[in-house]
N, C-alpha and C positions, 0 to 999 in steps of 0.2 A: 623248096620254095626260094624264090630271089628276094633278096634283101630290097627294103622299099629305098627309093633314092629320096633326096632330102627336099625336094620339090612335092614329091607324094606326101612325106610324113607334114610339109609346111601345109600342103594344100588341106589334110585332115584338121590340121590345128586350124584353119583358118575357116571351114564348115563348121565346126563346131561352135567357132565365134560366133559366125552369122546366125546359127539357129539360137545360142544364149541373146544375141543383139535382139532378135526378131522376139522372143520371149518377152523381154523388157517392154520394147516397142508395140507391145499388144495388151501393157498391163493398163487396166481400165484406169479410165480417168474417173478419179477421186469423186465420190458423193457424199458430201456432208450433212447431215440432218439440222445441227443446230446453224448458228450464224459466226459460229468460231471464236466468239468472243467474250472470253472467260474473265472475271474478276472472283478475289477472294472476299470480296464486300458487296452486297446486294446494290449498292449506293453507288457512288462514285468512286472510282478506287484505281489503281494499274490496271489496264486493260491488255490481256496475253489473249495474243490472235493466236490459236492453236493452227490455222491454216498455214499459216509463214513459221511456225515456232522448230527451231532446229537444232534446240535443247531436250535430248528424249529424258533426261531427269525431270525437269519442268514437267514434261505431258506425265510422267508418271505421279509426281507432287500431286496434279492436278487431280488426278484420280484418286487417290489416296484421302485427300481433301473431301473431297465428293462421297465417297465411300463411308469416310467417319461422320458427316452430317448426314449420309441419307440412315445410317444407323443409328445414331441420336434421336434424328426426327422419329423415326418408328417407335424407338423405345420410348418418347414421350407421349405421342399419339396414343400408343397401348396402355400407359399408366393411367390417361385420361379418360382412356375406354371411348375415343374417337376413331374415325377413321378418317387420315390425310395422308392423300400421298405428295409425296416429297419432290421438288422441283428447283431449280437452281437456276435463274435468271432467264426463267420459263421452258426449261428444258429437264427432262428426267435424267437421275443418274446413267441411266442404261444409253440414253441418247448420247450424252455427252461421253460415256464409255465407246461406242460405237468410232464416233467419230475421232476420240484420241486412237481407236485402234488404226483407223484408216489413216492417221497422220503419218504413224509410225510405219506403215505398207510403203506410203509414198515415201518417205526418209529411206528405207530399206532400198527400194527400188533406185533412187537415186543414186546411191551407193552403191548398186551393183551395177550402175550406167556406169560411173566413173571407174570401176575396175575393170569393166570389157573394153572401155577406152584408152586405158594402160596396157591391156592385152594387146588390143589391135596394132598400137605403136611397137611394143615387141614382137610381135610376130612378123610386121612389117619389117623390123630390122633386119629378120634371117632369109626374106623373100629373095630371090634371083631374080634377075631383069626378065628372064622369059615368065616366070609364073607371075610377075607384078602385072605384065603386057595381059597375059590371061585371066587376073583377078580383074583388073581395071576393065576388060573389054566384057566379061560378063555382068558388073556392073552398068556399064552403057547400056548395054544390051536390056539390061531388065529396066533401066530407067527409061528408055526410049520405046520400050514395048516389042 
């Protein structure tokens, strides 16, 4: 069996990269349940917008806070013999949790997109002029139909 040429190897890498880029591009647009505005106090206070928060640790801290409040609230309701569903700022702990997981997913997609952009730069650094023209032609054909 003949050894692959440099261009054939690069083409395989480029095809893999294109497939991964398509996966990232097809990631669902996030759907949030809450309004995204979280505060540790039900009154006025510093608001953390979980939809734009970049610090994963803060997102974990929010869920830890909500889990603790939910547990304490449930224990208190049981002790008093009443049924009371816990909400924080109008949303259940489960709703906040889903939104926090959604945000983490969005952050992971952004990280993946950045990694793929770096890989693309590295792949194009080793592409021969002939293969570069073929790739560019394929991209143009795809754009123009």
